[in-house]
C-alpha positions as CSV (number, residue, x, y, z in Angstrom):
1,M,11.5,-5.5,14.1
2,P,10.2,-3.8,10.9
3,A,7.5,-5.4,9.0
4,Y,6.4,-4.4,5.3
5,I,2.9,-4.0,3.6
6,I,3.4,-5.1,0.5
7,A,0.5,-4.3,-2.3
8,R,-0.3,-5.0,-6.1
9,V,-2.7,-2.7,-7.6
10,K,-4.5,-2.4,-10.8
11,V,-5.9,1.1,-11.5
12,E,-9.1,1.2,-13.5
13,D,-9.4,5.1,-13.7
14,P,-5.9,7.2,-12.6
15,A,-7.7,10.3,-12.5
16,L,-10.0,9.3,-9.7
17,I,-7.1,7.4,-7.7
18,K,-5.4,10.6,-6.9
19,E,-7.6,11.6,-4.2
20,Y,-7.1,8.1,-2.4
21,M,-3.4,8.7,-2.9
22,E,-3.4,12.1,-1.2
23,S,-5.1,11.0,1.8
24,V,-2.6,7.9,2.7
25,P,0.7,9.9,3.8
26,P,-0.6,11.5,6.6
27,I,-2.6,8.4,7.8
28,L,0.7,6.4,7.4
29,S,2.6,8.5,9.4
30,K,0.4,8.4,12.2
31,Y,1.3,4.7,12.3
32,G,4.8,5.0,11.7
33,G,5.0,4.0,8.2
34,K,6.9,5.1,5.5
35,F,6.8,4.2,1.7
36,L,9.6,2.2,0.4
37,V,8.3,1.8,-3.3
38,R,5.3,3.4,-4.5
39,G,4.2,2.5,-7.9
40,V,7.6,3.4,-9.7
41,P,8.5,1.5,-13.1
42,K,9.2,-2.1,-12.3
43,H,11.2,-4.8,-14.3
44,T,9.9,-8.7,-14.1
45,L,12.7,-11.0,-14.0
46,E,10.8,-14.1,-13.8
47,G,7.2,-15.0,-14.2
48,P,4.4,-13.4,-16.0
49,I,4.8,-9.7,-17.1
50,E,3.3,-7.7,-13.8
51,S,1.2,-4.8,-14.7
52,R,0.0,-3.4,-11.6
53,R,1.3,-1.0,-9.3
54,V,3.7,-2.5,-6.5
55,V,3.9,-0.8,-3.1
56,V,5.9,-1.6,-0.3
57,I,5.4,0.5,2.9
58,E,7.8,-0.2,6.1
59,F,6.4,0.1,9.8
60,P,8.2,-0.3,13.0
61,T,6.1,-3.6,13.9
62,L,3.6,-6.0,12.1
63,S,1.0,-4.9,15.2
64,D,1.7,-1.1,13.7
65,A,1.1,-2.4,9.7
66,E,-2.3,-4.0,11.0
67,A,-3.2,-1.0,13.4
68,Y,-2.5,1.3,10.2
69,Y,-4.7,-1.1,7.9
70,H,-7.9,-1.6,10.2
71,S,-7.6,2.2,11.1
72,E,-11.0,4.2,10.9
73,E,-8.5,6.7,8.7
74,Y,-7.3,4.1,6.4
75,T,-10.6,2.5,6.3
76,A,-12.4,5.5,5.1
77,A,-9.2,6.3,2.3
78,R,-9.8,2.9,1.6
79,K,-13.4,3.3,0.1
80,L,-11.8,5.9,-2.4
81,R,-10.0,3.2,-4.2
82,D,-12.4,0.5,-3.8
83,W,-14.5,1.7,-6.9
84,V,-11.5,2.8,-8.8
85,A,-8.9,-0.1,-8.5
86,V,-8.4,-3.9,-7.4
87,A,-5.6,-4.5,-4.6
88,E,-3.9,-7.1,-3.1
89,F,-2.6,-6.1,0.1
90,V,-0.4,-8.3,2.3
91,A,1.6,-7.7,5.7
92,V,4.6,-9.6,6.7
93,D,7.4,-9.3,9.4
94,G,10.9,-8.4,8.4
95,Y,14.0,-11.0,8.3
96,E,16.6,-10.7,11.3
Protein backbone atom coordinates (compact mmCIF):
# COMPACT_ATOMS: atom_id res chain seq x y z
CA MET A 1 0.00 0.00 0.00
CA PRO A 2 1.44 3.42 -0.86
CA ALA A 3 2.34 5.77 1.96
CA TYR A 4 2.90 9.49 2.07
CA ILE A 5 5.01 12.03 3.85
CA ILE A 6 3.16 15.31 4.19
CA ALA A 7 5.19 18.34 5.19
CA ARG A 8 4.47 21.98 5.89
CA VAL A 9 7.57 24.13 5.80
CA LYS A 10 8.06 27.75 6.77
CA VAL A 11 11.16 28.92 4.93
CA GLU A 12 13.07 31.65 6.74
CA ASP A 13 15.67 32.17 3.99
CA PRO A 14 14.67 31.12 0.44
CA ALA A 15 18.21 31.59 -0.90
CA LEU A 16 19.72 29.21 1.64
CA ILE A 17 17.08 26.47 1.27
CA LYS A 18 18.19 25.75 -2.32
CA GLU A 19 21.07 23.47 -1.29
CA TYR A 20 18.67 21.34 0.76
CA MET A 21 16.10 21.23 -2.06
CA GLU A 22 18.73 20.09 -4.56
CA SER A 23 20.05 17.37 -2.25
CA VAL A 24 16.69 15.66 -1.61
CA PRO A 25 15.60 14.16 -5.01
CA PRO A 26 18.44 11.59 -5.31
CA ILE A 27 17.81 10.44 -1.74
CA LEU A 28 14.07 10.14 -2.39
CA SER A 29 14.75 8.05 -5.48
CA LYS A 30 16.89 5.62 -3.50
CA TYR A 31 13.90 4.88 -1.21
CA GLY A 32 11.29 4.74 -3.98
CA GLY A 33 9.88 8.17 -3.18
CA LYS A 34 8.51 10.75 -5.59
CA PHE A 35 7.19 14.25 -5.12
CA LEU A 36 3.47 14.69 -5.75
CA VAL A 37 3.38 18.26 -4.44
CA ARG A 38 6.38 20.46 -3.76
CA GLY A 39 5.51 23.94 -2.57
CA VAL A 40 3.33 24.90 -5.50
CA PRO A 41 0.80 27.72 -5.07
CA LYS A 42 -1.96 26.65 -2.72
CA HIS A 43 -5.47 27.84 -1.99
CA THR A 44 -6.79 27.63 1.56
CA LEU A 45 -10.35 26.35 1.39
CA GLU A 46 -11.11 26.27 5.11
CA GLY A 47 -9.41 27.42 8.29
CA PRO A 48 -6.51 29.83 8.73
CA ILE A 49 -4.61 30.88 5.60
CA GLU A 50 -1.76 28.42 5.02
CA SER A 51 1.38 30.40 4.27
CA ARG A 52 3.88 27.54 4.56
CA ARG A 53 5.12 25.43 1.67
CA VAL A 54 3.20 22.18 1.38
CA VAL A 55 5.02 19.03 0.25
CA VAL A 56 3.53 15.57 -0.42
CA ILE A 57 5.85 12.66 -1.18
CA GLU A 58 4.64 9.19 -2.17
CA PHE A 59 6.50 6.01 -1.19
CA PRO A 60 5.76 2.34 -1.95
CA THR A 61 5.22 1.61 1.76
CA LEU A 62 5.23 3.32 5.15
CA SER A 63 8.44 1.45 5.96
CA ASP A 64 10.08 3.03 2.90
CA ALA A 65 8.93 6.50 4.01
CA GLU A 66 10.32 5.98 7.49
CA ALA A 67 13.57 4.49 6.16
CA TYR A 68 14.01 7.57 3.95
CA TYR A 69 13.33 10.03 6.76
CA HIS A 70 15.67 8.28 9.20
CA SER A 71 18.40 7.47 6.66
CA GLU A 72 21.93 8.80 7.08
CA GLU A 73 21.62 10.60 3.74
CA TYR A 74 18.44 12.47 4.64
CA THR A 75 19.66 13.19 8.17
CA ALA A 76 22.63 14.99 6.60
CA ALA A 77 20.36 16.86 4.16
CA ARG A 78 18.00 17.82 6.98
CA LYS A 79 20.87 19.63 8.70
CA LEU A 80 20.96 21.96 5.68
CA ARG A 81 17.29 22.79 6.28
CA ASP A 82 17.20 22.99 10.07
CA TRP A 83 18.66 26.46 10.38
CA VAL A 84 16.79 28.09 7.47
CA ALA A 85 13.29 26.62 7.86
CA VAL A 86 10.81 25.28 10.39
CA ALA A 87 9.12 22.08 9.25
CA GLU A 88 6.43 19.61 10.29
CA PHE A 89 6.53 16.13 8.73
CA VAL A 90 3.91 13.40 9.05
CA ALA A 91 4.06 9.91 7.52
CA VAL A 92 0.76 8.16 6.79
CA ASP A 93 -0.43 5.00 5.05
CA GLY A 94 -2.55 5.46 1.95
CA TYR A 95 -6.18 4.45 1.92
CA GLU A 96 -7.39 1.32 0.20
